[in-house]
C-alpha positions, 0 to 999 in steps of 0.5 A: 502485545495483542496482535490480530492476523489477517492472512487468506492462505491457510498454510501461511496463516499457520506458519505465521501464527506458530511464529507469533506463538513462539515469540515472547511478549506477543499474544495472537488473539485472533486470525481472519482469512478475508477483509470483511471478517478481519475488519469486524474482528479488529473493531471488536477486539481492538488489538495493539497491532494488526499484522495482515497481508496486502492482498485478501479476499474478496478482491485480492488487491489492496485490502491490507492498505485499505484496512490500514487507512481505515483504522487511521481514522477509526482506531488511530492507536492500532498499529498495522504491519502489512505483508507483501510477497513482492517489493512494490513501491506503489503499495508502500507510497499508498500505505504511508500516504496518510502518515508513517507513524504506527505503520510497517511494510515487510516482505513475507520472507521476514516472517521466517525470522520470528525475532525480526518479525517481533521487533517490527511489531514492537516498533510499530506498536510504539508508534514507530515505522518499519519498512523493508530494506528492499522497499526502500530500494525500490522507492529510490528507484521510483525517485530516480525514475521521476527525476530522470525520466518522469514528470519533468518530461511531460508537456504542460497539457499532459501535466494538467491532465495528470493533475485531473487524473489524480483528482479522480476525474474520468476521461469524459470529465477531463475532456469536458473541462478542457473542451477536447474530445475524449479520444484526445484525452486518451491519447494524452494519458497513454503518452503519460503512461509511456513517459513515466515508464509504468509498464504493465503492473499486476493488480494496480492499474497504471492510472493508479500508479501515475496518480501516486507518482504525481502525489509523491512530490512531482507537483 
């Protein structure tokens, strides 16, 4: 199995490379430390699986997931396993939004077990799905939140505005469609964020989180 690695931390990259080299049946063909070089390298090498950190330069936000989504269109046969420092269900929903086949989401702690890492890569290369148990637990929390204190608590107008947010429309565009002031729309959106209990997430905006909750099945 031919694997390409994407990891911007030198120490982490060396540690993962060593684990892959010691795993039977896996051949690390290339490694990269930023999104642009990783994307180009994958196109040139066309490996069986890409193992990549979620956050990489240049923006250190969701490069790993963006790559996975791009490859689904350009090289659908390539599997992708993303590694994350934290169990964030928003990233997981974004990764699997286009389908779970040939995709995996693992916490970086799992890399310490090269046998578990090897099994995950093998499963994804076969077109299967691998998801860390902690991520599953967090997704269950999101589902329970949506059912007990989520989309059902929104007013009809708030649900209408959230649907427009999910379409990627700006506050100004929403205000024009509803014939209300931009400030009124901002007030509704703040109420939506509060009711969905989205908190103050790191790197991922509350607007994105609200959209993913909406698209996850609350329509």
